[in-house]
DSSP file (Angstrom, degrees, kcal/mol; ACC not computed):
  #  RESIDUE AA STRUCTURE BP1 BP2  ACC     N-H-->O    O-->H-N    N-H-->O    O-->H-N    TCO  KAPPA ALPHA  PHI   PSI    X-CA   Y-CA   Z-CA
    1    1 A X              0   0    0      0, 0.0     2,-0.5     0, 0.0     0, 0.0   0.000 360.0 360.0 360.0 136.9 -140.3  129.7  105.9
    2    2 A X        -     0   0    0      2,-0.0     2,-0.5     0, 0.0     0, 0.0  -0.970 360.0-164.9-114.6 128.1 -140.5  126.7  108.4
    3    3 A X        -     0   0    0     -2,-0.5     2,-0.5     2,-0.0     0, 0.0  -0.953   3.1-170.7-114.7 134.4 -137.6  126.1  110.7
    4    4 A X        -     0   0    0     -2,-0.5     2,-0.6     2,-0.0    -2,-0.0  -0.962   2.9-167.4-127.9 117.0 -137.2  122.9  112.5
    5    5 A X        -     0   0    0     -2,-0.5     2,-0.6     2,-0.0    -2,-0.0  -0.893   4.7-177.4-102.1 120.2 -134.6  122.4  115.1
    6    6 A X        +     0   0    0     -2,-0.6     2,-0.6     0, 0.0    -2,-0.0  -0.902   7.1 179.6-118.3 101.6 -134.0  118.8  116.3
    7    7 A X        +     0   0    0     -2,-0.6     3,-0.1     1,-0.2    19,-0.1  -0.900  16.0 170.6-106.3 119.6 -131.4  118.8  119.0
    8    8 A X  S    S-     0   0    0     -2,-0.6     2,-0.3     1,-0.2    -1,-0.2   0.754  75.1  -1.1 -94.3 -30.3 -130.5  115.4  120.5
    9    9 A X  S    S-     0   0    0     15,-0.1    -1,-0.2    17,-0.0     2,-0.2  -0.878  91.4 -75.9-146.6 175.4 -127.6  116.7  122.6
   10   10 A X        -     0   0    0     -2,-0.3     2,-0.7    -3,-0.1    15,-0.2  -0.496  37.7-128.3 -75.4 148.7 -125.8  120.0  123.2
   11   11 A X  E     -A   24   0A   0     13,-3.4    13,-2.5    -2,-0.2     2,-0.6  -0.901  27.0-163.3 -97.0 113.5 -123.5  121.5  120.6
   12   12 A X  E     -A   23   0A   0     -2,-0.7     2,-0.3    11,-0.2    11,-0.2  -0.889   5.9-148.4-106.5 122.9 -120.2  122.3  122.3
   13   13 A X  E     -A   22   0A   0      9,-2.1     8,-2.9    -2,-0.6     9,-1.2  -0.669  17.0-170.7 -85.9 141.6 -117.8  124.6  120.6
   14   14 A X  E     -A   20   0A   0     -2,-0.3     6,-0.2     6,-0.3     2,-0.1  -0.932  16.1-127.7-131.7 156.7 -114.1  124.1  121.2
   15   15 A X    >   -     0   0    0      4,-2.3     3,-2.0    -2,-0.3     6,-0.0  -0.278  47.4 -81.4 -90.4-174.8 -110.9  126.0  120.3
   16   16 A X  T 3  S+     0   0    0      1,-0.3    -1,-0.1     2,-0.1    -2,-0.0   0.715 130.0  53.5 -61.6 -23.3 -107.9  124.7  118.6
   17   17 A X  T 3  S-     0   0    0      2,-0.1    -1,-0.3     3,-0.0     3,-0.1   0.366 120.1-105.4 -93.8   3.9 -106.5  123.2  121.8
   18   18 A X  S <  S+     0   0    0     -3,-2.0     2,-0.4     1,-0.3    -2,-0.1   0.563  72.8 141.8  85.0   7.4 -109.7  121.3  122.5
   19   19 A X        -     0   0    0      1,-0.1    -4,-2.3     2,-0.0    -1,-0.3  -0.670  58.4-108.9 -86.5 137.5 -110.9  123.6  125.3
   20   20 A X  E     +A   14   0A   0     -2,-0.4    -6,-0.3    -6,-0.2     3,-0.1  -0.398  38.2 173.0 -62.7 133.7 -114.7  124.2  125.4
   21   21 A X  E     -     0   0A   0     -8,-2.9     2,-0.3     1,-0.4    -7,-0.2   0.500  61.0 -14.0-119.1 -12.3 -115.6  127.8  124.4
   22   22 A X  E     -A   13   0A   0     -9,-1.2    -9,-2.1     2,-0.0    -1,-0.4  -0.977  54.0-137.7-177.7 169.8 -119.3  127.7  124.3
   23   23 A X  E     -A   12   0A   0     -2,-0.3     2,-0.4   -11,-0.2   -11,-0.2  -0.993   6.7-168.4-147.9 137.7 -122.4  125.6  124.3
   24   24 A X  E     +A   11   0A   0    -13,-2.5   -13,-3.4    -2,-0.3     2,-0.3  -0.992  17.3 161.7-123.0 132.3 -125.8  125.5  122.4
   25   25 A X     >  -     0   0    0     -2,-0.4     4,-2.0   -15,-0.2     3,-0.4  -0.793  56.8 -85.1-132.5-179.0 -128.7  123.4  123.4
   26   26 A X  H  > S+     0   0    0     -2,-0.3     4,-2.2     1,-0.2     5,-0.2   0.858 126.7  55.4 -57.7 -37.2 -132.4  123.4  122.7
   27   27 A X  H  > S+     0   0    0      1,-0.2     4,-2.2     2,-0.2    -1,-0.2   0.876 107.3  49.5 -67.4 -37.4 -133.0  125.9  125.5
   28   28 A X  H  > S+     0   0    0     -3,-0.4     4,-2.3     2,-0.2    -1,-0.2   0.888 110.5  49.9 -65.9 -38.6 -130.5  128.3  124.1
   29   29 A X  H  X S+     0   0    0     -4,-2.0     4,-2.4     2,-0.2    -2,-0.2   0.896 110.6  49.7 -68.4 -38.5 -132.1  128.1  120.7
   30   30 A X  H  X S+     0   0    0     -4,-2.2     4,-2.8     2,-0.2    -2,-0.2   0.926 111.2  49.9 -62.7 -43.8 -135.6  128.7  122.2
   31   31 A X  H  X S+     0   0    0     -4,-2.2     4,-2.1     1,-0.2    -2,-0.2   0.897 112.1  47.8 -61.1 -40.9 -134.2  131.8  124.1
   32   32 A X  H  X S+     0   0    0     -4,-2.3     4,-2.1     2,-0.2    -1,-0.2   0.897 112.7  47.6 -69.7 -38.9 -132.6  133.1  120.9
   33   33 A X  H  X S+     0   0    0     -4,-2.4     4,-3.1     2,-0.2     5,-0.2   0.931 111.3  52.0 -63.4 -45.7 -135.8  132.6  118.8
   34   34 A X  H  X S+     0   0    0     -4,-2.8     4,-2.2     1,-0.2     5,-0.2   0.908 109.7  48.4 -58.3 -45.8 -137.9  134.3  121.5
   35   35 A X  H  X S+     0   0    0     -4,-2.1     4,-2.2     2,-0.2    -1,-0.2   0.915 113.2  48.2 -63.3 -43.3 -135.7  137.3  121.6
   36   36 A X  H  X S+     0   0    0     -4,-2.1     4,-2.3     2,-0.2    -2,-0.2   0.939 110.4  50.5 -62.0 -48.6 -135.8  137.6  117.8
   37   37 A X  H  <>S+     0   0    0     -4,-3.1     5,-2.9     1,-0.2     6,-0.8   0.889 112.6  46.6 -59.8 -39.1 -139.6  137.2  117.7
   38   38 A X  H ><5S+     0   0    0     -4,-2.2     3,-1.1     4,-0.2    -1,-0.2   0.911 110.6  54.0 -67.7 -38.5 -140.0  139.9  120.3
   39   39 A X  H 3<5S+     0   0    0     -4,-2.2    -2,-0.2     1,-0.3    -1,-0.2   0.868 109.9  45.7 -62.5 -38.8 -137.5  142.2  118.5
   40   40 A X  T 3<5S-     0   0    0     -4,-2.3    -1,-0.3    -5,-0.1    -2,-0.2   0.373 122.7-103.8 -90.6   6.5 -139.3  142.0  115.2
   41   41 A X  T < 5S+     0   0    0     -3,-1.1    -3,-0.2    -4,-0.2    -2,-0.1   0.652  83.6 125.2  88.5  17.0 -142.8  142.6  116.8
   42   42 A X      < -     0   0    0     -5,-2.9    -4,-0.2    -6,-0.2     3,-0.2   0.664  69.7-120.0 -82.6 -16.3 -144.2  139.1  116.8
   43   43 A X    >   -     0   0    0     -6,-0.8     3,-0.6     1,-0.1     4,-0.3  -0.130  21.2 -77.3 101.8 163.9 -144.8  139.2  120.6
   44   44 A X  T 3  S+     0   0    0      1,-0.2     3,-0.4     2,-0.1     4,-0.2   0.768 124.2  50.2 -72.1 -28.5 -143.8  137.3  123.6
   45   45 A X  T >  S+     0   0    0      1,-0.2     3,-1.0    -3,-0.2     4,-0.4   0.513  82.0  93.3 -94.7  -2.4 -146.2  134.3  123.0
   46   46 A X  G X  S+     0   0    0     -3,-0.6     3,-1.2     1,-0.3     4,-0.2   0.872  80.7  57.0 -54.7 -42.2 -145.2  133.6  119.4
   47   47 A X  G >  S+     0   0    0     -3,-0.4     3,-2.0    -4,-0.3     4,-0.5   0.793  89.5  76.0 -61.1 -28.5 -142.6  131.0  120.4
   48   48 A X  G X  S+     0   0    0     -3,-1.0     3,-0.8     1,-0.3    -1,-0.2   0.764  83.1  64.1 -60.9 -28.5 -145.1  129.0  122.2
   49   49 A X  G <  S+     0   0    0     -3,-1.2    -1,-0.3    -4,-0.4    -2,-0.1   0.678 104.1  48.9 -67.1 -15.5 -146.7  127.6  118.9
   50   50 A X  G <  S+     0   0    0     -3,-2.0     2,-0.5    -4,-0.2    -1,-0.2   0.568  96.5  78.3-101.4  -8.4 -143.4  125.8  118.1
   51   51 A X    <         0   0    0     -3,-0.8    -1,-0.0    -4,-0.5     0, 0.0  -0.878 360.0 360.0-109.0 124.7 -142.8  124.2  121.5
   52   52 A X              0   0    0     -2,-0.5    -1,-0.1    -3,-0.0    -4,-0.0   0.407 360.0 360.0-108.9 360.0 -144.6  121.0  122.4
């Protein structure tokens, strides 16, 4: 599987009243991927091959 994340801006989640409830940006995605790769045993440096 190849996953390609292309983030131009942050994704801001809002509730029904329009209040911000969370934010995802490219840095958050990298952090999530890094944690997953470490958890499944791929190692701390695995994420580096995807970041230019």
